[in-house]
Structures are given as C-alpha cells and as structure tokens.
mmCIF file as gemmi writes it, N, C-alpha and C atoms, coordinates in Angstrom:
data_model
loop_
_atom_site.group_PDB
_atom_site.id
_atom_site.type_symbol
_atom_site.label_atom_id
_atom_site.label_alt_id
_atom_site.label_comp_id
_atom_site.label_asym_id
_atom_site.label_entity_id
_atom_site.label_seq_id
_atom_site.pdbx_PDB_ins_code
_atom_site.Cartn_x
_atom_site.Cartn_y
_atom_site.Cartn_z
_atom_site.occupancy
_atom_site.B_iso_or_equiv
_atom_site.pdbx_formal_charge
_atom_site.auth_seq_id
_atom_site.auth_asym_id
_atom_site.pdbx_PDB_model_num
ATOM 1 N N . MET Axp A 1 ? 92.693 85.232 112.438 1 0 ? 1 A 1
ATOM 2 C CA . MET Axp A 1 ? 91.44 85.942 112.392 1 0 ? 1 A 1
ATOM 3 C C . MET Axp A 1 ? 91.384 86.931 111.326 1 0 ? 1 A 1
ATOM 4 N N . THR Axp A 2 ? 90.33 86.957 110.497 1 0 ? 2 A 1
ATOM 5 C CA . THR Axp A 2 ? 90.216 87.813 109.407 1 0 ? 2 A 1
ATOM 6 C C . THR Axp A 2 ? 89.656 89.102 109.909 1 0 ? 2 A 1
ATOM 7 N N . PRO Axp A 3 ? 90.287 90.261 109.468 1 0 ? 3 A 1
ATOM 8 C CA . PRO Axp A 3 ? 89.809 91.594 109.904 1 0 ? 3 A 1
ATOM 9 C C . PRO Axp A 3 ? 88.34 91.85 109.291 1 0 ? 3 A 1
ATOM 10 N N . THR Axp A 4 ? 87.564 92.481 110.037 1 0 ? 4 A 1
ATOM 11 C CA . THR Axp A 4 ? 86.186 92.889 109.756 1 0 ? 4 A 1
ATOM 12 C C . THR Axp A 4 ? 86.005 94.303 109.615 1 0 ? 4 A 1
ATOM 13 N N . ALA Axp A 5 ? 84.887 94.863 109.2 1 0 ? 5 A 1
ATOM 14 C CA . ALA Axp A 5 ? 84.626 96.225 109.083 1 0 ? 5 A 1
ATOM 15 C C . ALA Axp A 5 ? 84.852 96.885 110.357 1 0 ? 5 A 1
ATOM 16 N N . PHE Axp A 6 ? 84.34 96.135 111.438 1 0 ? 6 A 1
ATOM 17 C CA . PHE Axp A 6 ? 84.383 96.723 112.804 1 0 ? 6 A 1
ATOM 18 C C . PHE Axp A 6 ? 85.873 96.83 113.261 1 0 ? 6 A 1
ATOM 19 N N . THR Axp A 7 ? 86.724 95.943 113.061 1 0 ? 7 A 1
ATOM 20 C CA . THR Axp A 7 ? 88.111 95.953 113.469 1 0 ? 7 A 1
ATOM 21 C C . THR Axp A 7 ? 88.939 96.922 112.603 1 0 ? 7 A 1
ATOM 22 N N . ARG Axp A 8 ? 88.569 97.099 111.436 1 0 ? 8 A 1
ATOM 23 C CA . ARG Axp A 8 ? 89.307 98.029 110.534 1 0 ? 8 A 1
ATOM 24 C C . ARG Axp A 8 ? 88.971 99.549 110.937 1 0 ? 8 A 1
ATOM 25 N N . GLU Axp A 9 ? 87.709 99.734 111.343 1 0 ? 9 A 1
ATOM 26 C CA . GLU Axp A 9 ? 87.186 101.178 111.567 1 0 ? 9 A 1
ATOM 27 C C . GLU Axp A 9 ? 87.275 101.546 112.992 1 0 ? 9 A 1
ATOM 28 N N . THR Axp A 10 ? 87.586 100.6 113.904 1 0 ? 10 A 1
ATOM 29 C CA . THR Axp A 10 ? 87.577 101.005 115.353 1 0 ? 10 A 1
ATOM 30 C C . THR Axp A 10 ? 89.047 101.469 115.718 1 0 ? 10 A 1
ATOM 31 N N . PHE Axp A 11 ? 89.135 102.683 116.101 1 0 ? 11 A 1
ATOM 32 C CA . PHE Axp A 11 ? 90.405 103.333 116.409 1 0 ? 11 A 1
ATOM 33 C C . PHE Axp A 11 ? 90.773 103.092 117.9 1 0 ? 11 A 1
ATOM 34 N N . ALA Axp A 12 ? 89.844 103.17 118.877 1 0 ? 12 A 1
ATOM 35 C CA . ALA Axp A 12 ? 90.146 102.972 120.215 1 0 ? 12 A 1
ATOM 36 C C . ALA Axp A 12 ? 88.871 102.492 121.014 1 0 ? 12 A 1
ATOM 37 N N . MET Axp A 13 ? 89.113 101.883 122.052 1 0 ? 13 A 1
ATOM 38 C CA . MET Axp A 13 ? 88.097 101.423 123.015 1 0 ? 13 A 1
ATOM 39 C C . MET Axp A 13 ? 88.384 101.908 124.418 1 0 ? 13 A 1
ATOM 40 N N . ALA Axp A 14 ? 87.433 102.605 125.1 1 0 ? 14 A 1
ATOM 41 C CA . ALA Axp A 14 ? 87.685 103.032 126.426 1 0 ? 14 A 1
ATOM 42 C C . ALA Axp A 14 ? 86.574 102.441 127.367 1 0 ? 14 A 1
ATOM 43 N N . PHE Axp A 15 ? 87.09 101.939 128.529 1 0 ? 15 A 1
ATOM 44 C CA . PHE Axp A 15 ? 86.169 101.265 129.537 1 0 ? 15 A 1
ATOM 45 C C . PHE Axp A 15 ? 85.936 102.186 130.689 1 0 ? 15 A 1
ATOM 46 N N . TYR Axp A 16 ? 84.696 102.483 130.952 1 0 ? 16 A 1
ATOM 47 C CA . TYR Axp A 16 ? 84.346 103.365 132.192 1 0 ? 16 A 1
ATOM 48 C C . TYR Axp A 16 ? 83.461 102.492 133.097 1 0 ? 16 A 1
ATOM 49 N N . ASP Axp A 17 ? 83.078 103.052 134.182 1 0 ? 17 A 1
ATOM 50 C CA . ASP Axp A 17 ? 82.297 102.362 135.216 1 0 ? 17 A 1
ATOM 51 C C . ASP Axp A 17 ? 81.01 101.704 134.654 1 0 ? 17 A 1
ATOM 52 N N . SER Axp A 18 ? 80.38 102.401 133.85 1 0 ? 18 A 1
ATOM 53 C CA . SER Axp A 18 ? 78.995 101.849 133.401 1 0 ? 18 A 1
ATOM 54 C C . SER Axp A 18 ? 78.827 101.922 131.834 1 0 ? 18 A 1
ATOM 55 N N . MET Axp A 19 ? 79.993 102.138 131.206 1 0 ? 19 A 1
ATOM 56 C CA . MET Axp A 19 ? 79.819 102.031 129.742 1 0 ? 19 A 1
ATOM 57 C C . MET Axp A 19 ? 81.095 101.707 129.013 1 0 ? 19 A 1
ATOM 58 N N . ILE Axp A 20 ? 81.114 101.354 127.761 1 0 ? 20 A 1
ATOM 59 C CA . ILE Axp A 20 ? 82.261 101.08 126.955 1 0 ? 20 A 1
ATOM 60 C C . ILE Axp A 20 ? 82.082 102.094 125.751 1 0 ? 20 A 1
ATOM 61 N N . VAL Axp A 21 ? 83.187 102.837 125.33 1 0 ? 21 A 1
ATOM 62 C CA . VAL Axp A 21 ? 83.129 103.698 124.261 1 0 ? 21 A 1
ATOM 63 C C . VAL Axp A 21 ? 83.999 103.273 123.151 1 0 ? 21 A 1
ATOM 64 N N . PHE Axp A 22 ? 83.434 103.117 122.018 1 0 ? 22 A 1
ATOM 65 C CA . PHE Axp A 22 ? 84.265 102.775 120.759 1 0 ? 22 A 1
ATOM 66 C C . PHE Axp A 22 ? 84.508 104.009 119.897 1 0 ? 22 A 1
ATOM 67 N N . GLU Axp A 23 ? 85.707 104.438 119.69 1 0 ? 23 A 1
ATOM 68 C CA . GLU Axp A 23 ? 86.042 105.542 118.764 1 0 ? 23 A 1
ATOM 69 C C . GLU Axp A 23 ? 86.304 104.988 117.453 1 0 ? 23 A 1
ATOM 70 N N . LYS Axp A 24 ? 85.599 105.563 116.381 1 0 ? 24 A 1
ATOM 71 C CA . LYS Axp A 24 ? 85.778 105.07 114.973 1 0 ? 24 A 1
ATOM 72 C C . LYS Axp A 24 ? 86.684 106.127 114.288 1 0 ? 24 A 1
ATOM 73 N N . GLY Axp A 25 ? 87.399 105.54 113.312 1 0 ? 25 A 1
ATOM 74 C CA . GLY Axp A 25 ? 88.188 106.452 112.542 1 0 ? 25 A 1
ATOM 75 C C . GLY Axp A 25 ? 89.595 105.812 112.386 1 0 ? 25 A 1
ATOM 76 N N . GLN Axp A 26 ? 90.42 106.471 111.599 1 0 ? 26 A 1
ATOM 77 C CA . GLN Axp A 26 ? 91.768 106.085 111.325 1 0 ? 26 A 1
ATOM 78 C C . GLN Axp A 26 ? 92.824 106.915 112.17 1 0 ? 26 A 1
ATOM 79 N N . PRO Axp A 27 ? 93.747 106.379 112.719 1 0 ? 27 A 1
ATOM 80 C CA . PRO Axp A 27 ? 94.753 107.141 113.454 1 0 ? 27 A 1
ATOM 81 C C . PRO Axp A 27 ? 95.555 107.977 112.456 1 0 ? 27 A 1
ATOM 82 N N . LEU Axp A 28 ? 95.88 109.287 113.001 1 0 ? 28 A 1
ATOM 83 C CA . LEU Axp A 28 ? 96.619 110.274 112.187 1 0 ? 28 A 1
ATOM 84 C C . LEU Axp A 28 ? 97.956 109.877 112.204 1 0 ? 28 A 1
ATOM 85 N N . ARG Axp A 29 ? 98.634 110.106 111.097 1 0 ? 29 A 1
ATOM 86 C CA . ARG Axp A 29 ? 100.128 109.726 110.972 1 0 ? 29 A 1
ATOM 87 C C . ARG Axp A 29 ? 100.715 110.865 111.742 1 0 ? 29 A 1
ATOM 88 N N . LYS Axp A 30 ? 101.578 110.478 112.799 1 0 ? 30 A 1
ATOM 89 C CA . LYS Axp A 30 ? 102.415 111.394 113.455 1 0 ? 30 A 1
ATOM 90 C C . LYS Axp A 30 ? 103.788 111.657 112.953 1 0 ? 30 A 1
ATOM 91 N N . THR Axp A 31 ? 104.088 112.732 112.762 1 0 ? 31 A 1
ATOM 92 C CA . THR Axp A 31 ? 105.426 113.025 112.275 1 0 ? 31 A 1
ATOM 93 C C . THR Axp A 31 ? 106.126 114.187 113.065 1 0 ? 31 A 1
ATOM 94 N N . ALA Axp A 32 ? 107.443 114.081 113.191 1 0 ? 32 A 1
ATOM 95 C CA . ALA Axp A 32 ? 108.13 115.166 113.852 1 0 ? 32 A 1
ATOM 96 C C . ALA Axp A 32 ? 108.452 116.271 112.918 1 0 ? 32 A 1
ATOM 97 N N . PRO Axp A 33 ? 108.342 117.571 113.419 1 0 ? 33 A 1
ATOM 98 C CA . PRO Axp A 33 ? 108.614 118.706 112.397 1 0 ? 33 A 1
ATOM 99 C C . PRO Axp A 33 ? 110.147 118.69 112.107 1 0 ? 33 A 1
ATOM 100 N N . ALA Axp A 34 ? 110.367 118.924 110.745 1 0 ? 34 A 1
ATOM 101 C CA . ALA Axp A 34 ? 111.724 119.151 110.331 1 0 ? 34 A 1
ATOM 102 C C . ALA Axp A 34 ? 111.972 120.584 110.032 1 0 ? 34 A 1
ATOM 103 N N . ILE Axp A 35 ? 112.797 121.168 110.86 1 0 ? 35 A 1
ATOM 104 C CA . ILE Axp A 35 ? 113.122 122.603 110.727 1 0 ? 35 A 1
ATOM 105 C C . ILE Axp A 35 ? 114.438 122.811 110.031 1 0 ? 35 A 1
ATOM 106 N N . GLY Axp A 36 ? 114.436 123.453 108.918 1 0 ? 36 A 1
ATOM 107 C CA . GLY Axp A 36 ? 115.689 123.777 108.278 1 0 ? 36 A 1
ATOM 108 C C . GLY Axp A 36 ? 116.195 122.691 107.398 1 0 ? 36 A 1
ATOM 109 N N . VAL Axp A 37 ? 115.348 121.614 107.302 1 0 ? 37 A 1
ATOM 110 C CA . VAL Axp A 37 ? 115.95 120.447 106.435 1 0 ? 37 A 1
ATOM 111 C C . VAL Axp A 37 ? 114.8 120.122 105.497 1 0 ? 37 A 1
ATOM 112 N N . GLU Axp A 38 ? 115.216 119.875 104.264 1 0 ? 38 A 1
ATOM 113 C CA . GLU Axp A 38 ? 114.305 119.435 103.152 1 0 ? 38 A 1
ATOM 114 C C . GLU Axp A 38 ? 114.605 118.051 102.931 1 0 ? 38 A 1
ATOM 115 N N . ARG Axp A 39 ? 113.515 117.09 102.945 1 0 ? 39 A 1
ATOM 116 C CA . ARG Axp A 39 ? 113.755 115.715 102.809 1 0 ? 39 A 1
ATOM 117 C C . ARG Axp A 39 ? 113.257 115.274 101.401 1 0 ? 39 A 1
ATOM 118 N N . LYS Axp A 40 ? 113.978 114.369 100.879 1 0 ? 40 A 1
ATOM 119 C CA . LYS Axp A 40 ? 113.492 113.764 99.553 1 0 ? 40 A 1
ATOM 120 C C . LYS Axp A 40 ? 113.323 112.257 99.769 1 0 ? 40 A 1
ATOM 121 N N . GLY Axp A 41 ? 112.083 111.941 99.604 1 0 ? 41 A 1
ATOM 122 C CA . GLY Axp A 41 ? 111.636 110.43 99.682 1 0 ? 41 A 1
ATOM 123 C C . GLY Axp A 41 ? 111.731 110.058 101.062 1 0 ? 41 A 1
ATOM 124 N N . LEU Axp A 42 ? 111.338 108.748 101.385 1 0 ? 42 A 1
ATOM 125 C CA . LEU Axp A 42 ? 111.259 108.233 102.667 1 0 ? 42 A 1
ATOM 126 C C . LEU Axp A 42 ? 112.678 107.985 103.234 1 0 ? 42 A 1
ATOM 127 N N . PHE Axp A 43 ? 113.548 107.352 102.333 1 0 ? 43 A 1
ATOM 128 C CA . PHE Axp A 43 ? 114.906 107.052 102.878 1 0 ? 43 A 1
ATOM 129 C C . PHE Axp A 43 ? 115.957 107.737 102.107 1 0 ? 43 A 1
ATOM 130 N N . GLY Axp A 44 ? 115.577 108.885 101.455 1 0 ? 44 A 1
ATOM 131 C CA . GLY Axp A 44 ? 116.506 109.726 100.655 1 0 ? 44 A 1
ATOM 132 C C . GLY Axp A 44 ? 117.439 110.558 101.628 1 0 ? 44 A 1
ATOM 133 N N . ALA Axp A 45 ? 118.501 111.052 101.071 1 0 ? 45 A 1
ATOM 134 C CA . ALA Axp A 45 ? 119.467 111.884 101.913 1 0 ? 45 A 1
ATOM 135 C C . ALA Axp A 45 ? 118.733 113.218 102.115 1 0 ? 45 A 1
ATOM 136 N N . ALA Axp A 46 ? 118.957 113.756 103.315 1 0 ? 46 A 1
ATOM 137 C CA . ALA Axp A 46 ? 118.454 114.995 103.717 1 0 ? 46 A 1
ATOM 138 C C . ALA Axp A 46 ? 119.371 116.184 103.234 1 0 ? 46 A 1
ATOM 139 N N . LYS Axp A 47 ? 118.921 117.282 102.659 1 0 ? 47 A 1
ATOM 140 C CA . LYS Axp A 47 ? 119.751 118.292 102.362 1 0 ? 47 A 1
ATOM 141 C C . LYS Axp A 47 ? 119.267 119.529 102.975 1 0 ? 47 A 1
ATOM 142 N N . THR Axp A 48 ? 120.135 120.491 103.395 1 0 ? 48 A 1
ATOM 143 C CA . THR Axp A 48 ? 119.815 121.679 103.979 1 0 ? 48 A 1
ATOM 144 C C . THR Axp A 48 ? 119.171 122.615 102.975 1 0 ? 48 A 1
ATOM 145 N N . LEU Axp A 49 ? 118.353 123.609 103.458 1 0 ? 49 A 1
ATOM 146 C CA . LEU Axp A 49 ? 117.647 124.53 102.56 1 0 ? 49 A 1
ATOM 147 C C . LEU Axp A 49 ? 118.719 125.571 102.064 1 0 ? 49 A 1
ATOM 148 N N . GLU Axp A 50 ? 119.898 125.735 102.612 1 0 ? 50 A 1
ATOM 149 C CA . GLU Axp A 50 ? 120.916 126.661 102.249 1 0 ? 50 A 1
ATOM 150 C C . GLU Axp A 50 ? 121.657 126.236 101.141 1 0 ? 50 A 1
ATOM 151 N N . GLY Axp A 51 ? 121.625 124.813 100.764 1 0 ? 51 A 1
ATOM 152 C CA . GLY Axp A 51 ? 122.567 124.506 99.705 1 0 ? 51 A 1
ATOM 153 C C . GLY Axp A 51 ? 122.418 123.134 99.336 1 0 ? 51 A 1
C-alpha cells in the first residue's frame, strides 16, 4: 500500500463513544537526557565533560 498525505500526516487516532479523533502532526523525537556526558555523533564514543 502506497503512503498517502493522510497516512503521512496522521499522528494518532482515538475512538470515543460517538466520535473518532484524528491527530495530525509528526511525532516528537524522544531522547533521554545525558547528564555529565558529551556525545559525538550517533555511534561515536562518549566522553566525559571533565576530560
């Protein structure tokens, strides 16, 4: 099945007793906070801020 504008832009669908809600938009990229670590690149080695 080929993606359409509807399938690319619809973020979520919720079903209630008398209605269906379509949420449009793109999901946010969730990341965990890195405290005290500086990262280089996606797969690069992590190095501490102290040295």
